[in-house]
Steps between C-alpha positions, in 0.01 A plus 500: 500500500491822675771766469590452864574125460711580181711740694542258787603224262752720316651607831545144612655397165742802518603413854546139397732595216705724720526229759621253238755745362636563850525134562687445174747766587561348842566163346741648241684686776540190706637295208775765406846397623651713778797736401807438720725783607857479392806709573657641191877429486698818477782462231858517646732779390738373247867626547810446302797358686870415444673205670791592720831336396793533741850477378847644570536795265720804464364844539505673154557876493396661176606828351586674179780703352705605197812318388818711517866408423737438784765708326431786255765756384553763237796453258715818505854551364791590727699658211401709203522412130320379195296179504654256247325175607156405636415135579207348308344416840496863608141559384176531697437149639838370390666235715866474584746314720726631771839638348336568151642820346193709445660823383851601382633853499776594249814399681791657303545805712515282809752260344723797425458612859614162625804509273584848626454395859727189448780721361476724802523202728821376318652850526419517867644158560824614325516819710448296818787256413719801424418663827562169689842471325597862582404440870701177519801683344471788745502253786810323374676827441413622852651196668819520282550862571468458877638154542767610754274747688327320779249781544386479135438128496137553589215486253528772235247791511193462287599781267831321431320182413260700282203350677266791410574439128455124551166551675380731225599242235299231683199729536512582128504133412202428725310794336574378155399145591172645621447687179570178307250317697246767448566505133460120475177523707360762254591278209318218662200718565455562132326148511181506696419145607209345657545450881238213513271279289204718409276673250473846355216712630573793260786642300575843366831489308607478131822420321720814454340676796745692714437433866624652819552358846181454696274512197222241514514266195282203604318344790556124576377266763616165635313182420660306776211583754174688516332647796132559587405749768181376672317738732342306787323575827705473810277212630599284202872490595436289798441202281826480310874583547645824358886507549611793703140588597320213676654290779710200385794418274538333166347561172180684433169337427453336164270677254332428165463773243214475249416702199322464170754523215441417126147389578584242763537492871868472599672453839855557631644394839651770718583587868443785741842673549428810703259778586557855382637736760191715545135455535274661239392830670167510333378140507704388806581182302836314530669445162637146489761416211464165330795396277486268197836367361554466128158637394591484127591138481129385439337619184304718510707664785397684817538825317593824682195728549260209519222521751484171697325327779717359783415210738735478803495171679478555877520276808319158495194464732393164594129393470413820316158531326412737208141614472339762273479854615118476494509245780657737754277727718577764754870466441547157657161306502389228258182305488543125522230236411518184718385148394151569624466808266520737795685838437747614773724800546868430516780738587821432305871623488547687177865488387463709186242626257641460145251666255194267491669229708524491877773289658385351835768387743267349757131455596384264232518117471566295190173409311274760659245694284537869498214721372596734221145617401392852604212466756301808631380349819717235686459349841732253675345158483268565203419209275617529145549279200867508390596477133874428471676703241626191316154370452378844386779512241404146369137602462 
């Protein structure tokens, strides 16, 4: 076979192989299943929500303050002398009842002054009776002397009746009685008694110490009532009654005082009694006074100087909702998710913002879901997947 025929034959075989390969590729391509185009589902944004619960609730106004006694005085003597008695309760923190003798000053000098004053009174009474007898005798003598003289039957002159001497005797008796009263009062003042039920804040006196009038011996305070001054913003006072400050009559709003004492949370019931006369010039706050009666009955007591939290119960609002602070936007807008999972803007009426709680007076319905999650981009009507807070807590 010539070279030319071999080349032709190889070319034919090569083309045949190529044709068979191409045919196989076409068959394989035709037998491959066709890929169908599908739209990929975009996952919905998951948001946390809380369920709205409407109920008639009272506005709660919160504040803080320090417990102070209603009455606090310094014990000072009104007479001088040596201290001969100190009550066992007259120590720092000591407790006493009204009328208890806390201190006694040596009374002997004052007893002698009373005896002397009594003797002066008796002497003045004797002089007055003598002057009265002399005046009566002078009157009788006058009428006997001029019994037949018609012109002399008139009232005798004052000098004849010794009226100046009588007046002087009366005046001396009154002066001596006043001295006796003062001496008895000074004797009584040798006993320093408690003017109320209370406790001792501090004392600075010892037996045998000589004291003078006006010298501070101890500081005591009443345990009958305690007061807490609570600074509040002016806007807060529209929600509760302050006697003498807000419109209306009757008692002030009830309040609850809370503090941690002896490792436990304690509470005492009180009431708003007044507002202080002046606003704080620096903070422009109004100082409301809450009073608690008998703060030392419970143990441990509502001790003076304790820093406490105060909750004042304000007016009731029907159908009020409470939502977290994170659910409020732009001051009065919330995001509500409907049953179809669509998010909508909703304007509400904010009654009061209390820390992390917002009290809504109108604009929400019972059972609605309010978004509390932070979302960067929000549009009205966007589709979301709500996750109620109760379910999230269970998971």
